[in-house]
C-alpha positions as CSV (number, residue, x, y, z in Angstrom):
1,A,16.0,11.5,-10.4
2,H,14.9,13.2,-7.5
3,G,12.5,12.5,-4.8
4,S,12.6,10.4,-2.1
5,A,15.8,10.3,0.0
6,R,18.1,7.6,-1.3
7,P,19.9,5.2,0.8
8,T,23.5,4.7,0.3
9,S,25.4,1.3,0.4
10,S,26.8,2.0,3.9
11,K,23.2,2.8,5.5
12,P,20.8,-0.1,6.5
13,L,17.8,0.2,4.3
14,K,14.4,1.3,5.9
15,T,11.0,1.4,4.5
16,S,10.6,5.0,4.8
17,D,13.7,5.6,2.7
18,Y,11.5,4.3,-0.1
19,F,8.3,6.5,0.0
20,L,7.7,8.1,-3.3
21,S,6.4,11.7,-2.8
22,L,5.0,12.8,-6.3
23,Q,5.0,16.3,-4.7
24,L,8.1,16.2,-3.4
25,A,9.6,14.6,-6.8
26,Q,8.2,17.6,-8.7
27,N,9.2,20.3,-6.3
28,V,12.8,19.3,-6.2
29,I,12.6,19.3,-10.0
30,R,10.7,22.5,-10.3
31,D,12.8,24.4,-8.0
32,N,16.1,23.4,-10.1
33,M,14.3,24.6,-13.2
34,V,13.4,27.9,-11.5
35,K,17.1,28.4,-10.1
36,D,18.3,27.7,-13.8
37,F,15.9,30.1,-15.4
38,V,16.9,33.0,-13.1
39,R,20.6,32.4,-13.7
40,A,19.9,32.2,-17.3
41,S,17.5,35.4,-17.0
42,V,20.5,37.4,-15.5
43,K,22.7,36.7,-18.6
44,I,20.2,37.0,-21.2
45,G,18.4,40.4,-19.8
46,R,15.0,41.7,-20.8
47,E,14.7,40.7,-24.4
48,R,11.3,39.4,-24.9
49,E,12.2,37.1,-27.4
50,K,15.0,35.5,-25.6
51,V,13.1,35.6,-22.4
52,I,10.3,33.6,-24.0
53,A,12.8,31.3,-25.6
54,Q,14.3,30.6,-22.0
55,K,11.3,30.1,-20.6
56,Q,10.0,27.5,-23.3
57,E,13.5,25.7,-23.0
58,S,13.3,25.7,-18.8
59,I,9.7,24.4,-19.2
60,A,11.0,21.7,-21.8
61,Q,13.7,20.6,-19.3
62,Y,11.6,20.4,-16.5
63,C,9.2,18.1,-18.4
64,Q,12.3,16.0,-19.4
65,N,13.6,15.8,-15.9
66,L,10.2,15.0,-14.4
67,H,9.9,12.1,-17.2
68,D,13.2,10.8,-16.4
69,A,12.4,10.7,-12.5
70,M,9.1,8.8,-12.9
71,S,10.4,6.5,-15.5
72,V,13.0,5.3,-13.1
73,Y,10.3,4.9,-10.3
74,S,8.1,3.0,-12.7
75,L,11.1,0.7,-13.9
76,R,11.8,0.0,-10.4
77,V,8.1,-1.0,-9.7
78,Q,7.8,-3.0,-12.7
79,I,10.9,-5.0,-11.8
80,N,9.7,-5.5,-8.2
81,R,6.3,-6.9,-9.8
82,Y,8.3,-9.5,-11.8
83,V,10.3,-10.7,-8.8
84,K,7.2,-11.0,-6.7
85,S,5.7,-13.0,-9.4
86,L,8.7,-14.9,-9.7
87,K,8.6,-15.6,-6.1
88,V,5.0,-16.6,-6.2
89,A,5.7,-19.1,-8.9
90,L,8.5,-20.7,-7.1
91,D,6.6,-21.1,-3.6
92,K,4.4,-23.6,-5.7
93,F,7.7,-25.4,-6.3
94,P,9.5,-25.2,-2.8
95,E,11.9,-28.1,-3.5
96,I,13.4,-26.3,-6.4
97,R,13.3,-22.9,-4.9
98,D,15.3,-23.8,-1.8
99,T,17.7,-26.1,-4.0
100,H,18.4,-23.9,-6.6
101,F,17.6,-20.3,-5.9
102,K,18.7,-17.7,-3.4
103,I,16.0,-15.5,-2.2
104,G,17.4,-11.8,-1.1
105,S,16.5,-10.6,2.4
106,L,17.0,-7.2,4.3
107,S,19.6,-9.0,6.5
108,D,21.9,-10.3,3.7
109,E,25.5,-9.3,4.1
110,R,27.5,-8.8,0.9
111,A,30.9,-10.3,0.3
112,P,33.7,-8.9,-1.5
113,D,33.0,-11.3,-4.4
114,D,29.4,-10.7,-4.8
115,D,30.5,-8.1,-7.6
116,K,32.2,-10.7,-9.7
117,P,30.2,-13.0,-12.0
118,F,29.7,-16.5,-10.9
119,L,31.8,-18.8,-12.8
120,P,32.5,-22.4,-11.4
121,V,35.9,-23.4,-12.4
122,D,36.1,-26.9,-10.6
123,K,33.2,-28.9,-10.0
124,N,35.0,-30.4,-7.0
125,Y,35.4,-27.2,-5.3
126,F,32.5,-25.3,-3.8
127,K,32.2,-21.7,-4.3
128,A,29.1,-19.9,-2.6
129,R,27.1,-18.2,-5.3
130,P,27.3,-14.3,-5.1
131,R,24.0,-12.4,-3.7
132,K,23.6,-9.9,-6.5
133,L,21.4,-10.5,-9.3
134,L,23.3,-7.5,-11.9
135,S,26.7,-5.9,-11.9
136,N,26.9,-2.3,-10.2
137,D,26.4,-0.8,-13.8
138,G,23.7,-3.4,-15.0
139,A,25.7,-4.5,-17.8
140,Q,26.5,-8.0,-16.6
141,V,24.5,-10.8,-14.9
142,I,26.1,-11.7,-11.8
143,N,23.8,-14.5,-10.5
144,S,20.8,-15.7,-12.3
145,F,19.4,-17.8,-9.5
146,Y,19.6,-14.9,-7.0
147,I,16.0,-13.3,-6.6
148,P,16.7,-9.7,-5.1
149,H,14.8,-8.1,-2.2
150,Q,12.6,-5.4,-3.1
151,F,14.5,-2.8,-1.6
152,E,17.4,-3.9,-3.2
153,V,15.8,-3.3,-6.6
154,L,14.7,0.1,-5.2
155,S,18.3,1.1,-4.5
156,M,19.9,-0.5,-7.6
157,F,22.0,1.6,-9.7
158,N,21.8,4.7,-7.2
159,D,25.6,5.3,-7.8
160,L,24.9,6.0,-11.6
161,E,23.9,9.1,-13.2
162,A,20.0,9.5,-14.1
163,L,20.5,8.6,-17.6
164,E,22.9,5.6,-16.9
165,R,20.4,4.4,-14.1
166,R,17.4,4.6,-16.3
167,N,19.0,2.6,-18.9
168,A,20.6,-0.1,-16.5
169,L,17.1,-0.4,-15.4
170,Q,15.7,-0.8,-18.7
171,T,18.2,-3.7,-19.6
């Protein structure tokens, strides 16, 4: 998925990092398609049938790549809408929200243990809950009582490949 600049975990999150320019996303994918087509054209020569087949393949790949990019953006927006709805519902029950849930913020610092699932071993021993909803690959729930900040949702799974990222967001 291409388009807007993606922040890495070492940089602070900024609103401008998450502006989605459909034109920019489309241009990057289109430019990659053109490069691939030119490379393939050099190999196949000028045979009309092969050129037409390569054009069709390039267009199909462009459509698939654009679809993949837009589906990732769409999934992130849907997740953020769910998070917002959950926050609105919890605002009606502030005592429950403040007692049982951790609401993510931009200033949250990550601890090394935040990537490990929360498993209370001993009732008498207090251990802070991780400030993370899902594992890095999206396969495990780390803390179901953590509600991520919207920017955290926008940067979830950026380290994964496009297909893995989409699959992780869908689960």
